[in-house]
Each structure stands twice: as structure tokens, then as C-alpha cells.
N, C-alpha and C positions, 0 to 999 in steps of 0.2 A: 600646607596642605591640599592636594587637590581633593573636588568632589568625591569620586569616587572612592579615593583611600577612605575619607572620612567615611562613608558610606559604608566603607567593609568592616571595620570596628563596632558597629554596632548587625551585622550579616545575622545574629544570633535572634532580633528580634528581626517578629514581622513586619513590621512599620516599616521596618526601614529596609529590610528586602526588598518589598514592592518599590519602592523609590531607587533603592537600585538596579532592580531590572529597569526600570522604564527608563532609568539613566545608561542603559549599557544597550536601548533598543535590541531585546530577547528578544528572537524572532516566536518563541514561543509562546511567549506574553503578549504578544501584539496580535499574535494569530488568536487566542482565546479569547480578548476582549474588540476583537475583529467581528470572530462569529456571533457571537455576546447580544451585537443587532439587532442584527434578522430571527434569533432567541426570544425578545422581548415584545420586539414588535410581534409577532404572531402570537404570543403568547396574551398577550393583554388584546387585540384580535378576536380570539377565539373567546379569551372571560368578556367580552364585549355582547357576542352573538344572543436591647443593646448588650449586647454582647456581652455580660459578665459588668456591666456599669450599677454601678452602688450612686446611695447618693452620699454628697458633700459633707464634712463636717457644718457645724453653728454657719451661718451665712454671716458676707461680711455687711459692717454696718448702711447701708446705702438709704439714704434717703426717699419719702414717700411718696411714689408716683401718683401724677395727677391725677386725678378721673379724665373722663374722655378722652383723649389722643397720649397716645405713648409711643414709644421707639428703644428699642436696645441696636445700637449699630456697633459691629464686632469686625476689627481689621490690625489685621495681624501680617509686619513684613520681615517676621525671625532676620531680625536684625545680627550682622555679627554669623549666620550661617551661610554654610555656604550652596542651601536652596532660597536664597533670602529674596524675596521678591518687593520690588521698586516700585511696584501700583496703587498699594493698595492705601495705603494716605490721600493721594490723590479723589482712591472711590469715596473715600470717609469723609473727606470736606465737602466732595458731589452731591450726594445722600442725603447729605444735613443739610447741606439747600435747598435742596430739591423736596425737603420737608419741612419746611419757613415757610421757604417763598412762595412754595407750589400749592403745596396740603395745611397751611397755617399750622403747624406742630409751633409748639411753645421752646423755645428751647432752653426751658427747663426741665421738659418732661422725654428727654434724648437722653438718653444714656450713652456715654461713649467711653470703649473697651478701645485702646491704640497705644501701641509702643511710643508715645510722649507722657513729656512728664503731667501732662496737665489732668491723663485720665490712667484709669484705673488700669493697670499692665490686664493684657485677657491670657493671664494664666487658665486651665482648667477648673479651678476651682471657682474661680474670680467669673467665668464665660457661666456656670451652673449655675449660681446665686446670682446672677443674673437673670436668667433665665426664670426664678423665681421672683426678684425682681416688677419683670413685666409683665407678669401675671395676678399678683398678690392685689388681692383687692378687687378684682376685674368688679363689672358690673354690665346692667343692659348698657348697649348705648358707645361702649368706647369703640375706639379703633386701634391694632397694637402692630407694630411694623418690627420686623428682626429680621437688618441684615449679616450678612456676613463676606467679610473677604479675604481670603485664603488661601491655605492647602485643605485638597479635601482624598481623603481615600475611600479603598470600598479593599472588603475583606471576603473572605468564604464565610456565608450563614450559619446558625448550627442551629434553630430554630423554626425552619420552613416555614419562614414566613415572608421571603424575600421571590417576589415571581421569578427571579435569571439567578439565586439563589447567593450570591451577595451580600453581606450590610454595607452602607453608609457611610461612611464616618467626614465631620470635621477635625482638624490640629490646631490644639492651640495651640498657643507660644509653649508650651513646658511638654509635646506631646511626649516627646524621645524619652523625659523624664515616670509623664505622670498619664500619660495613654491619651488616646481619641478619645472625642466625642461621639457617639453609637448614634444613628438613625433611631432607634428602639427610643430611647432616652427624649431622642428629642421630642419624638412624636406622645408619648408619657408624659413629658415635660410641658412642651406648648402647642398641640393638641387636641390629648386630650381633657382635659379641664375649662378648656371653651365653655360657655357656657351660653344661655339661649341669647340674642342678641347682639355677641363681642364675637369682633371678626378680626382674626389675625393676616397679616399682609406680609410672605416670606418673601424676600430676595436674597437667592444666595448664590456668592459667583465661586467659585473651585472647582476642581475639576471633582470630577464621578458623581452632582451635585443635583441628577437627576431627578430623584423621589425621596433626597435626603432628608424630607417629612414623614417619608413611609405615609404618606396620602393614596387614598386607592381608589384616585383615579388621576388617569391623567391625560390632557387635549391633543387627540388628532386633528394637526392642523390642516390634511390635506383630506380629511375627509370630513370635518369642524362639525363632531363629537367626542365624548366622552366615552374612556376605553378602559377597562375596568384592569385595574396593577395589580388583581389579589390575585396570589397561586393558590392553586386548591386545592394544592393540601391546607395552606395554611388559614384558608377561611375565618375559621375561628380563633384569631387573635385580633381582637376588633380595634383596628387604628382609626377611627374616625371623634369627634369630640362629643363634647356634653348639653350638643344642642345647638350650639354656634359655629362659627362658619372660616375655615382655613386656606389659602390660597398660596401658590406657593410660584412663583418666574425663580425654574432654575438651569446657573452657566449651559448645561448641559447635560445629554444624556447617559443613562449608570456609566454607563463603557467608557465611555468620551474623556478627552482631558479641556479645558481654557486655558484663555491666553492669559499675560498678565503681558502688555503690547504701546507697540508708540505708536502704531498703524494709522490709528484715530488723531493724533494731536498733531497742530503746528509747530509744539514748541517742544517737541520731540519728551515733551512728559508720560509716563509709563503709564496704565490705567487699562482697569481689568474689561477687557473687552464687550464681556456680556451689563458688566454695571456701564457703558458706555455709552451702548446702543440704547439697552433699556431708558436711560435719563434723558435722550437724544428725544425717543419717539414722546415721551410723557410731553416735555420743555417745549415741542414742536405742536403739538396739538393745545398745549395750554398757549405759546405766544399768536399763536394765528385762532385762538378765542374760540376755538370748537371739541365738541368733545370728542374721548379717545376709547373706544372696547378694549378688553384685556386682550379678543383678537388681535385688533387689529397692534398692540404693544407688540406682542408673539411673530407678528406676519415684519411688522418693521423692522425685527428685530434678527430675522435670520437672513431677511432682505439683505441688511447693512453686512452685516456677517459675510455673505456671501459676494456682493459691491465689491467688495475689500479684498477677499479670497482668487476672484479672479479677475482684480488689475493685475499682477504678475509680478516678475520684478522683485524688489527688495521686500515689499508691501506685503506680498506675499508668504516668502519667506517667515515676519517676522509677527504675525497670526497663528505659525504655530504653538503650538503648546509648547509650554517650558522644558518636559523632558519628552518630547518627540512631536518626531520630524509627518508625520503618515496619518491623522485625525483632527477634523476639524470637528468643531462642535454646532451641536443644536440647542438654542434653549430649548426649554421645557418648561410645559402650564400644569397646574397641576394642585388637587382640590378633594376636600372631606365629602363633598359633594357635587352632585349635576349642575351648573345655572348653564344661562345661556353668556354664551360667551362674548356674543357682541352686542352686551351689557355695559356702561361705560365704565370704567377705572377711576375708583374714588376711593379714596382711605380716609 
């Protein structure tokens, strides 16, 4: 069965209708997303001068997280689906290696959800239970990491708390039957509970992931300043922490899609373009025994993507999103509070 035929079977489902529109390159859908670019940027500049989500049943049994450093890596390939991703398993291995070898995370403090026998399946329930594992018993001085590699979508918001009017989501393995995980829920579960002295770093490699943690500030790389991402009508909705700090590197703006590509690989292995460029920037600094700032990482990611895109030919084509040929990605940095983006990146 073709991909279009497969998705037509779920046409009554809003989620799959969105994917269907992307695959068909629906002109109306594309125009809406492109127009949103200027809209989002303008509203942030002006400000600067979970949709129906319920808690899961009792959590699965997970080992107690270690004090200090802990990480949750969630990588979904959607195996045997028509929208399967080929690069997420390599993303998981590369991110795990980075955490262990460059930032000295104990292997036993890293929880992995993936479609491999050794790991928990990345179902919606398991992801939500793992969120609670990551946050359980946090204490001052803890360093937390949440990494996601998989599909992401967006849909019209109903709470008035989005600057562009859309909620962003991540798609669990079973999203077709059990639904997506919304940005509001991620914020409530991973951001709001952060107490003083605890820092969460999120790295989200999926489509429409720009503000998927619903953090109130977005870094303006060109102006070297933070822009307010709060909608005027939704500023009473608290999106911050309980004294801690949340920082997120996202694959692209909310209106964009992200690449699963072999363009950066010498052995034709596919990876997430965002994950590859993020790790490349951090590892280069470590190898050269120098510090790297948040701003430098973001800048190098932009430059790597731009360089590959301007390379032309097949490499340029491979960098296009899985479901569209019109939009390239601009990685984003967001935060729960203002800080100097030129400070050293640490986990």
C-alpha cells in the first residue's frame, strides 16, 4: 500500500491529515507555514521592546535515577511504517556517546527508549512515565538532559498561549492510536517542577520543534539578544520553572520541518541533521581543548546546515525535509530565563 493510501485510511484523524497535507505538498498548507515565519518573528520582536492531555496510569517500574547527572534519550524510527525514519538509531548512539565521553554521565544514569530489544518501547505511556523518572527526587546541583529524535507535528491551539496560535507536539511510537504529547504537557512535566539549582537541557530533533518546551524566551542569533515568546493574550499562563533553569536546542522553527539525512555521512548512514551538527560543534571544541558557548553552538549549527545546502547537487536535495522540498531548517535556542548566551555550554 502506498504512503498516501495508508494515510488516507486515517483521514478523519487530524494528526494524519496534517502528514497527508505535507506529503501532497498542499499549496494552502505550505503557504500557511511560510507566512507564519514572518508572523512569529514579528510578534517576538514586538514582545521584546496541552491540548486535552491527561496523566498516564501508574508509572512503569524504573530504576531510581542517580543523583547528579541523569538523561532521558528517546529515539523513534516508526519501524515498518510508511513514514519510517532511518537516522534515529544512529542519533541515539551518538548522543549517548557524547554524554558519557564528553560530559561524564554515568551509563547507568541514562535511560533510553528505542525500538530495540534492550530498551523500553517509546510508547506514549512509557515516554510520560520516563518524564516522571527524570524529574523524580531532583535536588539542587542536578543536571538533567532530555533528548528526542523522531516525528513532531503542530496543530491549532485552543488555549491562547501560543504566539503563532499553534501547539507543537512530539509523536510517540503509538501516536496513531494513543495520541501525541503536547508542548503544554512537556512544559508542565519537565519545566515547571525544576527547583532552584537544577538545570534541564533539552535537545529536540523533530519537525516543528522550535518551542516544543513552551519556554518563554527565544534567542535572536542576529541581534544577540533574547526575544519574548509569550503571546499578549496568554501571558497569565505561567510557563516557567520553580526556581531552576530550562534550556532547549531545537531542530527548527515551529513552522519548519527537520531533516533525516545522509548528507553529512561518509558511509551513507542517515542521521538527524540537527543532531549531527549539534554533536559536531560540541565535539570539535572538546577535541581542540577549548570552551564553547551556547551562541557558538547555535551559530555553528546554522553554518553547517547552510554550507551543506549551498553545496548544491544531490547533497542539497538530501537536506530537504522528509515530507517537503520547500523549507530548510533554522535551529533554535530557547530558555526559561535570560542568560548570557556567550557563557560556556556545560552539562
